[in-house]
C-alpha positions in Angstrom: 120.0 193.5 24.4 118.0 194.8 27.4 117.2 198.5 27.4 115.4 199.9 30.4 114.0 203.5 30.1 113.4 205.1 33.5 111.8 208.6 33.4 112.8 210.8 36.3 110.4 211.1 39.1 108.2 214.1 39.9 110.1 217.4 40.2 109.3 220.9 41.2 108.7 223.5 38.5 111.6 225.8 38.0 111.5 228.9 40.2 112.4 232.4 39.1 116.1 232.4 38.1 116.4 228.6 38.3 117.4 226.7 35.1 115.5 223.6 34.0 118.6 221.5 34.8 118.5 222.6 38.5 114.9 221.3 39.2 114.8 219.0 42.2 112.5 216.1 43.1 109.4 216.8 45.1 108.8 214.7 48.2 106.4 212.6 46.1 109.2 212.3 43.5 111.6 211.1 46.1 109.2 208.4 47.2 108.6 207.4 43.5 112.4 207.2 43.0 112.9 205.0 46.1 110.0 202.6 45.1 111.2 202.2 41.5 114.8 201.7 42.7 113.6 199.0 45.0 111.9 197.2 42.1 114.8 197.7 39.7 117.3 196.5 42.3 115.4 193.2 42.5 115.2 192.9 38.7 118.5 194.2 37.2 121.4 191.9 36.5 124.7 192.8 38.3 126.4 194.0 35.1 123.8 196.5 34.1 125.2 199.7 32.8 123.4 202.8 34.1 123.4 206.1 32.1 121.9 209.2 33.5 121.0 212.7 32.3 123.0 215.5 34.0 119.7 217.2 35.2 119.4 217.3 39.0 116.1 215.5 39.0 117.5 212.6 37.0 120.5 212.4 39.3 118.2 212.4 42.4 116.0 209.7 40.7 118.9 207.3 40.3 120.5 207.9 43.7 118.3 205.3 45.6 119.4 202.6 43.1 122.8 202.7 44.8 124.8 201.6 41.7 127.6 203.2 39.8 126.3 205.3 37.0 127.6 207.5 34.1 126.4 211.0 33.5 125.8 211.4 29.8 125.2 214.9 28.4 123.4 213.4 25.3 120.5 212.4 27.7 119.7 215.9 29.0 116.3 217.4 28.4 115.6 217.9 24.7 117.8 215.0 23.6 116.9 213.2 20.4 115.8 209.5 20.5 118.7 208.6 18.3 121.2 210.2 20.8 119.8 208.0 23.5 120.0 204.8 21.4 123.6 205.7 20.4 124.6 206.4 24.1 123.1 203.0 25.0 124.9 201.3 22.0 121.5 199.9 20.9 121.1 197.1 19.9 124.7 195.9 20.2 125.5 196.4 23.9 126.6 193.1 25.5 125.2 194.2 28.9 121.7 195.5 29.8 121.5 199.3 29.8 119.4 201.5 32.1 118.8 205.0 30.9 117.4 207.6 33.3 116.1 210.5 31.3 113.2 212.7 30.3 110.0 213.1 28.3 109.3 213.4 25.5 112.6 211.7 24.5 112.2 208.4 26.4 108.7 208.0 24.9 110.1 208.7 21.5 112.7 206.0 22.0 110.1 203.5 23.0 107.8 204.4 20.1 110.7 204.2 17.6 111.8 200.8 18.8 108.3 199.3 19.2 106.6 200.7 16.1 109.5 201.7 13.8 108.0 205.2 13.5 108.9 208.4 15.3 106.0 209.1 17.6 105.4 210.8 20.9 104.5 208.1 23.4 104.1 209.0 27.1 106.2 207.5 29.8 104.8 208.7 33.1 107.0 210.3 35.8 109.0 207.7 37.7 107.9 204.8 35.4 110.2 202.3 33.8 109.8 200.5 30.4 112.0 197.4 29.8 112.6 196.5 26.2 114.5 193.4 25.0 115.8 192.6 21.5 117.1 189.0 21.6 119.0 189.2 18.3 120.7 192.5 17.4 120.3 191.8 13.7 116.6 191.0 14.0 114.3 193.9 14.9 111.4 191.4 15.0 113.0 189.8 18.1 112.1 192.9 20.0 109.5 192.8 22.8 108.3 194.8 25.8 109.3 192.8 28.9 107.8 195.1 31.5 106.2 198.5 32.3 106.4 199.4 35.9 105.0 202.3 37.8 106.3 203.3 41.3 102.8 203.1 42.7 102.6 199.4 41.7 105.7 198.4 43.6 104.7 196.3 46.6 107.0 196.2 49.6 108.2 192.7 50.4 
């Protein structure tokens, strides 16, 4: 199974009276989202399932991808790594799954899968980590296929 973890792009801090869920992308964040969507569009297979946090910044991050997506409450800020894995049907999903979410949860998912231990790994804003487990019954068939940052995306 392919699992792609995409952290939302840079967002404004919450203003007085604004909830964390309402935070919008900054202009830099919009550029990060466009660049990463460009790279993902070239890489993702057609049948990839896209799951997104209901937070405004996550929804704005996925928009430039121009694919159907499902809003999943279990991916909102503060989610547990196990909730993300369950939402993605890890490691049994038949199709690749792209998750657009938040720190520290996405870093915890990557750490749990790659090391087998709950740890706080950092996934930078706008970055994507692509993990693959060839055999759902063999955790040793897991590998890190790619780590991409929006600043590294080169326009064709």
